[in-house]
LOMARGU-767807 format. One record per residue (C-alpha): residue number from 1; residue in one letter; x, y, z. Coordinates in nm, 2 decimals, padded with zeros to 4 digits. Example, Ala and Ser with C-alpha at 12.3 -4.5 7.8 and 13.67 -1.06 7.14 Angstrom:
<sites>
SITE   pos   code        X        Y        Z
SITE     1      a    01.23   -00.45    00.78
SITE     2      s    01.37   -00.11    00.71
</sites>
This chain:
<sites>
SITE   pos   code        X        Y        Z
SITE     1      m   -02.11   -00.01   -00.36
SITE     2      t   -02.05   -00.35   -00.52
SITE     3      s   -02.08   -00.68   -00.32
SITE     4      l   -01.76   -00.87   -00.37
SITE     5      l   -01.77   -01.19   -00.16
SITE     6      p   -02.04   -01.41    00.00
SITE     7      a   -02.16   -01.32    00.34
SITE     8      t   -02.05   -01.52    00.64
SITE     9      t   -02.17   -01.57    01.00
SITE    10      l   -01.88   -01.36    01.12
SITE    11      d   -02.01   -01.05    00.95
SITE    12      s   -02.22   -00.92    01.24
SITE    13      h   -01.93   -00.97    01.48
SITE    14      a   -01.68   -00.80    01.25
SITE    15      l   -01.91   -00.50    01.19
SITE    16      a   -01.98   -00.47    01.56
SITE    17      a   -01.61   -00.47    01.63
SITE    18      a   -01.55   -00.21    01.36
SITE    19      t   -01.82    00.01    01.51
SITE    20      a   -01.68   -00.02    01.86
SITE    21      l   -01.34    00.08    01.74
SITE    22      a   -01.48    00.38    01.54
SITE    23      e   -01.66    00.49    01.86
SITE    24      q   -01.33    00.49    02.05
SITE    25      l   -01.19    00.71    01.78
SITE    26      a   -01.49    00.95    01.75
SITE    27      d   -01.36    01.26    01.92
SITE    28      p   -01.05    01.43    01.78
SITE    29      a   -00.97    01.61    02.10
SITE    30      t   -00.98    01.30    02.31
SITE    31      v   -00.79    01.08    02.06
SITE    32      q   -00.52    01.34    01.99
SITE    33      a   -00.47    01.39    02.36
SITE    34      r   -00.35    01.03    02.37
SITE    35      g   -00.10    01.11    02.10
SITE    36      t   -00.04    01.00    01.75
SITE    37      r    00.30    00.95    01.58
SITE    38      r    00.29    01.25    01.35
SITE    39      r    00.10    01.57    01.27
SITE    40      g   -00.25    01.60    01.13
SITE    41      q   -00.14    01.57    00.77
SITE    42      s    00.00    01.22    00.82
SITE    43      l   -00.19    00.94    00.66
SITE    44      a    00.00    00.68    00.86
SITE    45      g   -00.03    00.82    01.21
SITE    46      g   -00.22    01.15    01.21
SITE    47      a   -00.57    01.29    01.19
SITE    48      a   -00.59    01.24    00.81
SITE    49      g   -00.57    00.86    00.84
SITE    50      i   -00.83    00.85    01.11
SITE    51      a   -01.05    01.08    00.90
SITE    52      l   -01.04    00.82    00.63
SITE    53      l   -01.21    00.57    00.86
SITE    54      h   -01.49    00.80    00.95
SITE    55      v   -01.54    00.92    00.59
SITE    56      e   -01.58    00.56    00.47
SITE    57      r   -01.83    00.47    00.75
SITE    58      a   -02.03    00.79    00.69
SITE    59      r   -02.04    00.74    00.31
SITE    60      t   -02.16    00.38    00.36
SITE    61      g   -02.44    00.47    00.60
SITE    62      h   -02.26    00.32    00.91
SITE    63      g   -02.12    00.64    01.06
SITE    64      d   -02.19    01.00    01.15
SITE    65      p   -02.09    01.26    00.89
SITE    66      t   -02.04    01.51    01.16
SITE    67      i   -01.77    01.30    01.31
SITE    68      a   -01.60    01.25    00.97
SITE    69      h   -01.61    01.63    00.92
SITE    70      a   -01.46    01.70    01.26
SITE    71      w   -01.16    01.47    01.17
SITE    72      l   -01.12    01.64    00.83
SITE    73      r   -01.11    01.98    01.01
SITE    74      a   -00.84    01.84    01.25
SITE    75      a   -00.64    01.71    00.95
SITE    76      t   -00.64    02.05    00.77
SITE    77      r   -00.59    02.27    01.08
SITE    78      e   -00.21    02.31    01.03
SITE    79      p   -00.04    02.51    00.75
SITE    80      l   -00.01    02.31    00.43
SITE    81      s    00.31    02.10    00.40
SITE    82      a    00.44    02.07    00.05
SITE    83      g    00.81    02.05    00.10
SITE    84      p    01.07    01.78    00.02
SITE    85      n    00.91    01.53    00.27
SITE    86      a    00.56    01.56    00.11
SITE    87      s    00.43    01.23   -00.02
SITE    88      l    00.11    01.03   -00.04
SITE    89      y    00.15    00.97    00.33
SITE    90      f    00.23    01.32    00.44
SITE    91      g    00.14    01.68    00.36
SITE    92      a   -00.05    01.82    00.06
SITE    93      p   -00.08    01.49   -00.12
SITE    94      t   -00.23    01.32    00.19
SITE    95      l   -00.48    01.59    00.24
SITE    96      a   -00.57    01.59   -00.13
SITE    97      f   -00.63    01.21   -00.12
SITE    98      v   -00.84    01.22    00.19
SITE    99      l   -01.05    01.52    00.09
SITE   100      h   -01.12    01.37   -00.25
SITE   101      a   -01.22    01.05   -00.07
SITE   102      a   -01.47    01.26    00.13
SITE   103      d   -01.64    01.36   -00.19
SITE   104      r   -01.62    01.74   -00.17
SITE   105      p   -01.68    01.80    00.20
SITE   106      r   -01.87    02.11    00.30
SITE   107      d   -01.66    02.42    00.36
SITE   108      l   -01.34    02.25    00.25
SITE   109      t   -01.42    02.23   -00.13
SITE   110      d   -01.22    02.55   -00.20
SITE   111      v   -00.91    02.38   -00.06
SITE   112      l   -00.91    02.10   -00.32
SITE   113      p   -00.77    02.29   -00.63
SITE   114      r   -00.49    02.42   -00.42
SITE   115      l   -00.41    02.08   -00.29
SITE   116      d   -00.41    01.93   -00.64
SITE   117      r   -00.17    02.20   -00.76
SITE   118      a    00.06    02.15   -00.47
SITE   119      t    00.07    01.78   -00.53
SITE   120      v    00.15    01.82   -00.89
SITE   121      a    00.43    02.06   -00.80
SITE   122      v    00.57    01.82   -00.54
SITE   123      t    00.56    01.54   -00.81
SITE   124      q    00.73    01.76   -01.07
SITE   125      r    01.02    01.83   -00.83
SITE   126      r    01.05    01.46   -00.74
SITE   127      l    01.05    01.36   -01.10
SITE   128      a    01.32    01.61   -01.19
SITE   129      a    01.54    01.48   -00.91
SITE   130      a    01.48    01.12   -01.01
SITE   131      h    01.58    01.17   -01.37
SITE   132      a    01.89    01.37   -01.26
SITE   133      r    01.99    01.07   -01.05
SITE   134      l    01.93    00.83   -01.33
SITE   135      n    02.14    01.04   -01.57
SITE   136      s    02.42    01.04   -01.32
SITE   137      g    02.43    00.66   -01.30
SITE   138      r    02.39    00.65   -00.92
SITE   139      r    02.17    00.39   -00.76
SITE   140      p    01.84    00.50   -00.61
SITE   141      a    01.73    00.55   -00.25
SITE   142      l    01.40    00.37   -00.18
SITE   143      a    01.23    00.70   -00.10
SITE   144      e    01.27    00.80   -00.47
SITE   145      f    01.03    00.54   -00.60
SITE   146      d    00.85    00.37   -00.31
SITE   147      l    00.48    00.39   -00.20
SITE   148      i    00.51    00.56    00.14
SITE   149      r    00.76    00.83    00.05
SITE   150      g    00.81    00.82   -00.32
SITE   151      l    00.68    00.85   -00.67
SITE   152      a    00.48    00.52   -00.67
SITE   153      g    00.26    00.67   -00.40
SITE   154      l    00.23    01.00   -00.58
SITE   155      g    00.15    00.82   -00.90
SITE   156      r   -00.14    00.64   -00.74
SITE   157      y   -00.30    00.97   -00.64
SITE   158      h   -00.25    01.12   -00.99
SITE   159      l   -00.39    00.80   -01.15
SITE   160      h   -00.70    00.83   -00.94
SITE   161      r   -00.74    01.19   -01.04
SITE   162      g   -00.67    01.13   -01.40
SITE   163      h   -00.39    01.38   -01.42
SITE   164      p   -00.16    01.38   -01.73
SITE   165      i    00.15    01.37   -01.50
SITE   166      t    00.07    01.00   -01.44
SITE   167      a    00.23    00.92   -01.78
SITE   168      d    00.55    01.11   -01.67
SITE   169      i    00.56    00.89   -01.36
SITE   170      l    00.52    00.58   -01.56
SITE   171      t    00.80    00.69   -01.79
SITE   172      y    01.03    00.74   -01.49
SITE   173      l    00.94    00.39   -01.35
SITE   174      i    01.02    00.23   -01.69
SITE   175      r    01.36    00.40   -01.68
SITE   176      l    01.41    00.27   -01.32
SITE   177      t    01.36   -00.09   -01.43
SITE   178      e    01.59   -00.08   -01.73
SITE   179      p    01.91   -00.28   -01.69
SITE   180      r    02.25   -00.11   -01.64
SITE   181      d    02.54   -00.20   -01.86
SITE   182      g    02.75   -00.47   -01.71
SITE   183      d    02.54   -00.50   -01.40
SITE   184      e    02.33   -00.81   -01.32
SITE   185      r    02.14   -00.63   -01.05
SITE   186      p    01.82   -00.45   -01.14
SITE   187      g    01.78   -00.08   -01.17
SITE   188      w    01.59   -00.04   -00.84
SITE   189      w    01.88   -00.21   -00.65
SITE   190      t    01.99    00.03   -00.37
SITE   191      d    02.33    00.06   -00.21
SITE   192      l    02.16    00.13    00.12
SITE   193      d    01.98   -00.08    00.38
SITE   194      p    01.60   -00.10    00.41
SITE   195      s    01.59    00.21    00.64
SITE   196      g    01.77    00.41    00.37
SITE   197      a    02.11    00.43    00.55
SITE   198      p    02.45    00.27    00.48
SITE   199      s    02.49   -00.05    00.68
SITE   200      d    02.76   -00.31    00.73
SITE   201      r    02.47   -00.57    00.72
SITE   202      y    02.41   -00.48    00.35
SITE   203      p    02.77   -00.43    00.22
SITE   204      h    02.64   -00.46   -00.14
SITE   205      g    02.30   -00.31   -00.08
SITE   206      h    01.98   -00.50   -00.16
SITE   207      g    01.68   -00.54   -00.38
SITE   208      n    01.36   -00.45   -00.20
SITE   209      a    01.06   -00.65   -00.31
SITE   210      g    00.80   -00.52   -00.07
SITE   211      m    00.49   -00.31   -00.13
SITE   212      s    00.56   -00.03    00.12
SITE   213      h    00.92    00.05    00.02
SITE   214      g    01.01   -00.19   -00.26
SITE   215      i    00.95   -00.27   -00.63
SITE   216      a    00.61   -00.42   -00.57
SITE   217      a    00.46   -00.07   -00.55
SITE   218      p    00.59    00.04   -00.89
SITE   219      l    00.48   -00.29   -01.04
SITE   220      a    00.13   -00.24   -00.90
SITE   221      l    00.11    00.12   -01.03
SITE   222      l    00.23    00.02   -01.38
SITE   223      a   -00.03   -00.26   -01.38
SITE   224      q   -00.31   -00.04   -01.25
SITE   225      a   -00.24    00.23   -01.51
SITE   226      r   -00.26   -00.03   -01.78
SITE   227      l   -00.59   -00.17   -01.64
SITE   228      h   -00.72    00.19   -01.66
SITE   229      d   -00.60    00.22   -02.03
SITE   230      i   -00.32    00.45   -01.95
SITE   231      q   -00.01    00.33   -02.13
SITE   232      v    00.33    00.47   -02.24
SITE   233      d    00.61    00.31   -02.44
SITE   234      g    00.79    00.04   -02.26
SITE   235      q    00.53   -00.02   -01.99
SITE   236      r    00.47   -00.38   -02.07
SITE   237      d    00.84   -00.45   -02.08
SITE   238      a    00.89   -00.29   -01.74
SITE   239      i    00.61   -00.51   -01.59
SITE   240      d    00.78   -00.82   -01.74
SITE   241      r    01.12   -00.72   -01.61
SITE   242      i    00.99   -00.68   -01.25
SITE   243      c    00.79   -01.00   -01.26
SITE   244      t    01.08   -01.20   -01.40
SITE   245      w    01.30   -01.07   -01.12
SITE   246      l    01.03   -01.17   -00.87
SITE   247      d    01.01   -01.51   -01.03
SITE   248      s    01.39   -01.56   -00.97
SITE   249      c    01.36   -01.45   -00.61
SITE   250      r    01.07   -01.68   -00.52
SITE   251      g    01.23   -01.98   -00.68
SITE   252      a    01.01   -02.29   -00.63
SITE   253      g    00.88   -02.19   -00.29
SITE   254      p    00.53   -02.08   -00.19
SITE   255      a    00.65   -01.73   -00.06
SITE   256      w    00.84   -01.42   -00.18
SITE   257      p    01.12   -01.27    00.03
SITE   258      g    01.08   -00.90    00.11
SITE   259      i    01.46   -00.83    00.08
SITE   260      v    01.71   -00.99   -00.16
SITE   261      t    02.08   -00.97   -00.12
SITE   262      h    02.38   -01.13   -00.29
SITE   263      p    02.75   -01.06   -00.28
SITE   264      v    02.90   -00.91   -00.60
SITE   265      d    03.12   -01.21   -00.65
SITE   266      d    02.83   -01.45   -00.63
SITE   267      q    02.70   -01.53   -00.98
SITE   268      e    02.39   -01.71   -00.85
SITE   269      p    02.05   -01.54   -00.88
SITE   270      g    01.93   -01.31   -00.60
SITE   271      r    01.95   -01.48   -00.27
SITE   272      p    01.66   -01.43   -00.02
SITE   273      r    01.77   -01.27    00.31
SITE   274      g    01.53   -01.47    00.52
SITE   275      r    01.16   -01.53    00.48
SITE   276      q    00.95   -01.23    00.59
SITE   277      r    00.63   -01.25    00.79
SITE   278      p    00.32   -01.25    00.57
SITE   279      s    00.25   -00.88    00.59
SITE   280      w    00.12   -00.63    00.35
SITE   281      c    00.44   -00.41    00.38
SITE   282      y    00.72   -00.66    00.31
SITE   283      g    00.57   -01.00    00.29
SITE   284      t    00.41   -01.24    00.04
SITE   285      p    00.06   -01.08    00.05
SITE   286      g    00.16   -00.74   -00.08
SITE   287      i    00.39   -00.88   -00.34
SITE   288      a    00.13   -01.13   -00.45
SITE   289      r   -00.13   -00.86   -00.50
SITE   290      a    00.12   -00.66   -00.71
SITE   291      y    00.20   -00.97   -00.91
SITE   292      q   -00.17   -01.05   -00.96
SITE   293      l   -00.24   -00.70   -01.08
SITE   294      a    00.05   -00.74   -01.33
SITE   295      a   -00.09   -01.07   -01.45
SITE   296      l   -00.44   -00.91   -01.49
SITE   297      a   -00.29   -00.62   -01.68
SITE   298      t   -00.10   -00.84   -01.92
SITE   299      s   -00.35   -01.13   -01.95
SITE   300      d   -00.10   -01.37   -01.81
SITE   301      t   -00.29   -01.67   -01.68
SITE   302      t    00.01   -01.85   -01.55
SITE   303      r    00.12   -01.56   -01.33
SITE   304      r   -00.23   -01.51   -01.22
SITE   305      r   -00.25   -01.87   -01.10
SITE   306      t    00.09   -01.83   -00.93
SITE   307      a   -00.03   -01.53   -00.73
SITE   308      e   -00.34   -01.71   -00.61
SITE   309      t   -00.16   -02.03   -00.53
SITE   310      v    00.11   -01.85   -00.33
SITE   311      m   -00.16   -01.66   -00.14
SITE   312      v   -00.37   -01.97   -00.06
SITE   313      a   -00.06   -02.14    00.07
SITE   314      c    00.01   -01.84    00.29
SITE   315      l   -00.34   -01.84    00.44
SITE   316      h   -00.32   -02.21    00.52
SITE   317      d    00.03   -02.21    00.67
SITE   318      p    00.03   -02.18    01.05
SITE   319      a    00.40   -02.13    01.06
SITE   320      q    00.36   -01.81    00.85
SITE   321      l    00.05   -01.69    01.02
SITE   322      d    00.20   -01.73    01.37
SITE   323      q    00.47   -01.47    01.27
SITE   324      l    00.20   -01.20    01.27
SITE   325      t    00.20   -01.07    01.63
SITE   326      d    00.05   -00.73    01.54
SITE   327      i   -00.30   -00.65    01.43
SITE   328      g   -00.24   -00.35    01.21
SITE   329      l   -00.25   -00.29    00.84
SITE   330      c    00.12   -00.24    00.78
SITE   331      h    00.27   -00.56    00.92
SITE   332      g   -00.02   -00.72    01.11
SITE   333      l   -00.33   -00.93    01.06
SITE   334      a   -00.54   -00.65    00.92
SITE   335      g   -00.30   -00.60    00.64
SITE   336      l   -00.30   -00.97    00.56
SITE   337      l   -00.68   -00.99    00.57
SITE   338      h   -00.75   -00.69    00.35
SITE   339      t   -00.47   -00.78    00.10
SITE   340      a   -00.61   -01.14    00.08
SITE   341      y   -00.96   -00.99    00.04
SITE   342      r   -00.85   -00.79   -00.26
SITE   343      i   -00.67   -01.08   -00.42
SITE   344      a   -00.98   -01.30   -00.36
SITE   345      t   -01.21   -01.06   -00.54
SITE   346      d   -01.00   -01.10   -00.86
SITE   347      a   -00.92   -01.47   -00.82
SITE   348      t   -01.02   -01.75   -01.04
SITE   349      t   -01.04   -01.99   -00.75
SITE   350      p   -01.29   -01.99   -00.46
SITE   351      d   -01.02   -02.12   -00.23
SITE   352      l   -00.91   -01.77   -00.13
SITE   353      a   -01.26   -01.66   -00.03
SITE   354      t   -01.32   -01.96    00.19
SITE   355      a   -00.98   -01.90    00.36
SITE   356      l   -01.08   -01.55    00.48
SITE   357      p   -01.32   -01.62    00.77
SITE   358      p   -01.05   -01.79    00.99
SITE   359      i   -00.83   -01.48    00.94
SITE   360      v   -01.12   -01.25    01.04
SITE   361      q   -01.17   -01.47    01.35
SITE   362      r   -00.80   -01.46    01.43
SITE   363      l   -00.81   -01.08    01.41
SITE   364      l   -01.12   -01.05    01.63
SITE   365      d   -00.96   -01.28    01.89
SITE   366      r   -00.66   -01.06    01.91
SITE   367      l   -00.85   -00.73    01.95
SITE   368      p   -00.91   -00.75    02.33
SITE   369      a   -00.54   -00.76    02.41
SITE   370      a   -00.43   -00.52    02.13
SITE   371      h   -00.25   -00.19    02.18
SITE   372      s   -00.46    00.12    02.16
SITE   373      d   -00.27    00.33    01.90
SITE   374      p   -00.53    00.51    01.71
SITE   375      e   -00.35    00.55    01.38
SITE   376      l   -00.43    00.41    01.03
SITE   377      l   -00.11    00.23    00.93
SITE   378      d   -00.03    00.04    01.25
SITE   379      g   -00.33    00.10    01.48
SITE   380      l   -00.70    00.08    01.54
SITE   381      a   -00.82    00.30    01.26
SITE   382      g   -00.67    00.06    01.00
SITE   383      v   -00.82   -00.24    01.18
SITE   384      a   -01.16   -00.08    01.19
SITE   385      l   -01.15    00.00    00.82
SITE   386      t   -01.04   -00.36    00.74
SITE   387      l   -01.32   -00.52    00.96
SITE   388      h   -01.58   -00.28    00.81
SITE   389      t   -01.48   -00.38    00.46
SITE   390      a   -01.47   -00.75    00.54
SITE   391      a   -01.81   -00.74    00.71
SITE   392      t   -01.99   -00.54    00.44
SITE   393      h   -01.83   -00.73    00.15
SITE   394      t   -01.82   -00.42   -00.06
SITE   395      t   -01.57   -00.22   -00.26
SITE   396      p   -01.46    00.07   -00.04
SITE   397      v   -01.65    00.38   -00.16
SITE   398      t   -01.37    00.61   -00.07
SITE   399      n   -01.11    00.38   -00.24
SITE   400      w   -00.91    00.40    00.08
SITE   401      d   -00.70    00.10   -00.01
SITE   402      a   -00.56    00.28   -00.31
SITE   403      a   -00.33    00.43   -00.06
SITE   404      f   -00.19    00.08   -00.01
SITE   405      l   -00.18    00.01   -00.39
SITE   406      l   -00.42   -00.28   -00.34
SITE   407      a   -00.68   -00.12   -00.57
</sites>
């Protein structure tokens, strides 16, 4: 583990809170009796996501390996899912990600090669469908390329594993960003609404900037691959195209919109559809991290300063912070805290690090009245992981936040 930021007086309180939450989530039978959103193979709301919490704690000496193993068994109890809905957040890729994070757990080691093969097969099918769609000239669905359901998420897994298919995913993402003849809208513009359905509210579709379902995830993956010395032709140009679009969306303001729309007869640049709350999933924090990674990957000091400046402004803006009524990683305080933490570790200014303790305190203050959902993405497992990382000031040994494309 590597110490990232200076210790604070809040550390003991944050670590105690993380421990208390982990203890609430210790017994799979008890927790699963309360219900989770999806099956065991779900990273977002199933046993796999909760297992990640206990694996991180066990591997850092703060938790019981037996509890971690019980959750891994719960996550792998059902038949392997590797169908059309498999993604980094569900099915074989999820189990592969979590079991690799567990560092070859006992009696599950023989499952890993099968999970790797299944994840590669899922990715190959998704790539073939994506290229067929590109060849047809149709616009994409978000689920084709996004983090939660699409190829950006699968790409992050393969990048971590060092699999050659990573280059194929990068090549696809480059094609996704290429301009279409006679169309001012970017290649990732979708004709659908953010849920993936046709909607009268989005008569001309939208450009999604968010980290969970938008172009920030492909940007982060393209940048992270470059930082790991994995490059294909056109990768730098694709990074620049996405960043230039994000520049036009942000304008002169200290925040990015998560969703951009404009009528086809409006020749002005993309018009923000309202300012999003400062969440990891759709708000400024997630986009700022992707933008910062892009700046690091291209040695662009101007964009690096922009990412930091925008994030500092967000952390000091009560009007933005007050929009966060949830505590979870996806669209709550935990997501804001951990994203800002990751940005601060790569920042040139100390202002971000000094702005983090008030966010930790705000999250701790909200815990007593918080809902009791156990899950990783929106519930207590994600909050516990965030507080554990903030309190220990270390790089996650499981690399759990790679599933959020923050690292």
